[in-house]
N, C-alpha and C positions, 0 to 999 in steps of 0.2 A: 688749200695749202696744208702742209704738214704741221705738226705741233711745234716743231722747231722754228718754222717760218713764222707762225703766229707769235711765238715768243720773241723772235727777232724784231718783228714789226712793233710790238708793244714796247720793247726796251728802247728801240731807236726813236719811236715817237715821243716817249717820255723824255729822253735825253735831249733831243732836238728842241722840244718845247721849252726846256729849261735854258738851253744855250741861245735860243733865237727869239728871246723877247724883242719886241719891235725896236725899242730904244737901243738895245745892245747891238742889234744887227745894223741899225742905221749908223751907229758910231763906228763900227768896223768898216762899213762901206765908205764912210767919209775919210777913214784913215788909210789903211793899206789895201782895202778891198777884200780881205780875207783874214783869218786868224790862225796863226801857226799852232797855238795851244789847242784849238778845236781840231785841227788836222791831226795832231798827235793823239788826241783822245779818240777820234774816230778809228785811227789805226791800231792803237794799243789797247785801250780799255774795252772797246766794242769789237775790235778785230774785223772791221768791215772790209779792209783792203785784202784780206785773205779769203773772203767768202767764196769767190768764184775761181780762185787759183787752184791748180792741181796740188794734190797732197804731196807728191814727190818734190814739189817746188816749195813746200812749206805752207801751202794753203789749206783750206778746209774742204776743197773738192765740191763746192756747191755749183749750181747751174744758173741758167738765165732767169729762172723763176725767183731764185734768191736775190739776184741782181734787181729784178723787177720790184720786189718788196722794198729793198733799200732805196731804189730810185724814186718810188712814189712818195716815201716819207721825206726824202731830200727835197722833192718838189713841194710837198706840203709845207715844209719849214722855209722854203726859198733859201736854202743853204748857199753860202757864198763859196765854199771850198770847192776846188775843181776836181771833184771825185769822178765825174763822168769822163773827163778828158784824161786825167793823170792816173786813173786806176782802171776803169773799164776799157778805154781805148788803148792806153799804153800797155796795160796787161795783156790785151789781145794781141798786140804787135809782138810782144815778147814771149808769147805762149810756147812756141816751138823752137826757140833759139837758146844757145848756150848763155848762161848768166854771166855776161861780160862785166868785169869789175864789180860783181855782186850787186848790180843795179836792181835786178828783180827782187832780191832779198831786201834791199833798202827801201824799195817801193812798197813792199808788203808791210814792213814795220813802220813806215812813215818817215824814216830818216832821210830819204831821198825823194825828190819830186821830179817826175819824168814827164815832160811836156811833148806830145806828138806834134810834129811839124810836117804836115802832109799836103797842104793846099798852097797854091800859087795864084797870084792875081789874075793871070791870063787864063787859068784853067777853070775859073769859077768854082764849081763844087766837085769837079771830076778829079779824084786823087791820082788817076793814071796819066794825066797830062802833066808830065814832069819835065821841066827845063833845067832844074838844078843838077849839077854834074859832080861826079867823084872821080878824081884822077890823082895817082901817086900819093894816096893816103890823105887827100885833102878835098874839101867841099868848096864849090863855088856856085853861087846862086842866091835866091831869095825865097822865103816862105812868108805867107801872110796870115794874119789873125790867129797867131799861136797863143792860145789861152794858157795862162799861168807862166808864160815865158819870163816875165819880169822877176819872178822869184824861184824859177825852176833850178834844179841842180844839174839836170841833163836834158837833152833833146833827142828824140828819135826822128830822124830826117829821111825823107824819101828822095832819092836821086838816081841818076843814070850813070853807069860806068862808061868806059871808053868804047865798049862794044854795044852800047845802047840799052843794056839790060837794066831794068828797074831794080833797086835795092833799098834796104833799110840800113841806116848808119847811126851810130851812137856818138853824140857830141857833148862834151862838157860845156856847161853854160859859161864858163870863164875862159874858154879856149881862145887862142890868138886868132884874130881875123873875124871874130863873131861880133856883130854890131846889132843893137836893137833900137827900134823906135817904139817906145812904150805908149800905151793909151788905154782907155777904158772902153769896154763894149757898152751898148745901150743900157744894159742892166747893171753897169758899174763894175763888172769884173775886169781884173787886169789882163791885158793881152799885149801882143807886140808883133810888129813886122820884123823879121830877122834876116839879116844879110850875112852871107858867108864869103870870105875872101881868103882862099888858101887856108881854110880852117881845118885843123887836124880832126880826123874822125875814124871810128873803128867800124868795120863791116859787121853787120848782124846776120843778114840774109840777102841773097842776090838771086834774081831770075824768077822762075815760076813760083817758088816758095814765098818770095817777098810779095808778089802780086796776090797770091792766095791769102797771105797773112793780112794784107791791107783790106781786102774785101771782107774777110771774116771778122776782123776787129771792128771795122766800120759798121757792119751789120749788127754786131753785138752792142755797139754804142748807140745806134739808132733805136734798137729795141729798148734799151735803158732810157733813152731820151723820151720815147713814147710814154713809158711808165712815169717818168718825172712829170711829164705834161699832165697826166691824170691828177697828180697831187696839186699842181698849180691851178688847174681848172676847178678842182673841187673846192679849194679855198675861195677862189673868185666867186663861185656860185653861192657858197655859204655866206660870204660877206654881203653879197648883193641881196639875198633873201632877207637877211637880218636888217639891212639898211632900209629896204622898202617897207618893212613892217613898222619902222620908227618914223620915217620921213612922211609928213602929212602935207596934203595939198587939197584945197577945197573942203577942208574940215575932216578929212579921213586919210588913213595911211594909203600911200600910193600902191601898196601891195594888193589892195582890193580892186585896182583897176584891171579889167579883164585883159586888155591888150598887153599890159606888163606881165601879167601871169602867163600869158602865151609865150612871151619873150623868154621868161625864165624857164618855162617848160621846154622850150627848144634847146636852151643851154643844157638842161639836165639830160635830155635825150642824146645830145652830142657827146656828153661826157660818158654816158653808159656805152654808147657805140665805140667810143675811143678806147674804153677799158677792154672791150672784146677784141679790138684790133691789137692792143698792147699785149694781151695774153697770147693771141695768135703769133705775134712776132717773137715772144719769149719761147714759145713751144717750137717755133721754127729754128731758133738758135740752138736749142737743146736737141734738135733732131726728132722730136716727138711726132712731127707731121710727115716724116719720111721725105723721100726725094733727095736731090743733089744740091750742090751749092747754088745753082741758078734758081731752083725752087725756093730755097731759103731767102735769097736776095729778092725775089719777086714778092714774097709774102711780107718781108720787112719793108720794102719800098711801098707796098700798098698801105701798110700801117702808118708809115711816116706821112704819106700823102693825105690820108684821111685825118690823122691827128693834127697836122699842121693847119688844115682848114678849120677844124673844130676849135683849135686854140684861138684863131682869129675871131670866130663867132662868139666864143665865150668871153674873151678878153675885151672885145669891143662892147659887147652887151653889158659887162660889168661896169665899165667906165661910163657908158651912156646912161645907165640906170642910176648911177651915183651922181650924175650931173657934174658940175664944175669941180667939186671936192675930189672926184675920182682921178683928177689929173695932178693933184698936189702930192708932194713927198711927205705930207704930214699924216697920211694914212697908208696902210700897207697895200691897198688895192693897186695904186700906181706902180709899186715895186713889182708886184706879181704881173702886172700888165707888161712891164718892160722885160721881165724874164720870159713871158710868153712870146714876145716879139723875137727874142734871140733864139728860142727853141724852134720857132717857125723857120728861121733862116739857116741855122747851123747845120752843117753836113748836107745841105741841099734843101731847096724849097719843095713845096708840094708839086709844082710843075716839073721840077727836075726829076723827082722820083716817079712821076707819071711817065715821063719820057724814058726813064730806065726800064720801067715795066714794058713799054711799047717795044723797046729795043730787044728785050729778052723774048718777047712773043713773036718778033719778026722772023 
């Protein structure tokens, strides 16, 4: 990493450690599921939302490696704020479009929260299976599992026009005809299923450009997700090693039992392999590995498939080695376990991405 990236990691790690004391995080989770003051601080004081944005758009012109640094620290803190969805993914969708209503500017400074709505119930994890329709300036249809929708200011919605072309559309969260069914994900973060009934919307991009934007933005979000998973798994392993050194059975710490040492060694190996895969994915996003868009997608899909399996191995190992206490909300291991579960599923499971790789190789 560059000197600037090292300084970014150190500054972010210190800030998140201060903001995410266990009791403070638990209180935020039990309240609204996020903290607006933290969101404003991440955007303003730390400038995180501008990190990967183009300089001509008011950003800092960083790349996927900068995003990887941020994502790992967000995972290490188990941060509640929807940075992955509302900055990395939304920013990717807006990358090559005109800044309608100054939404991109507001997203960078944190005054607006833009939630991507790309997935539908019948489509599973495939963003290109779109039933939502746009006609005469209005949207009709439904999107599912829209993270941050309960408090978003805008949504970016994928839909098909009258000619069947896929497009991206901007919708105000308070627009007529928009209804939400709010709930919490397994990790406690707010999300919603959103229904549109003649809801006014503004076109951002239509046709091949929209399809390319969706693929590129999702690949960038997947790469960041892999890096976040590294932070989550690292904490789970650290907590497990520390606990097994303290927990005694048969008159000695359970960390001295060889079979448990082997289990933790397997967890450590999985994390280091995942780190290599996350770096590969970040370099693919930045184009350092060469190739075309299909090559990028293949590498990112490979990373997500491996990291998702590693998350399951590490998270299950951490809970099992903690025993019953590992399932309670009174220690942070259970919270990291829940986040690991969501990261495994979000934007497609390991099996889904293995299938994507097979389709690209066919």
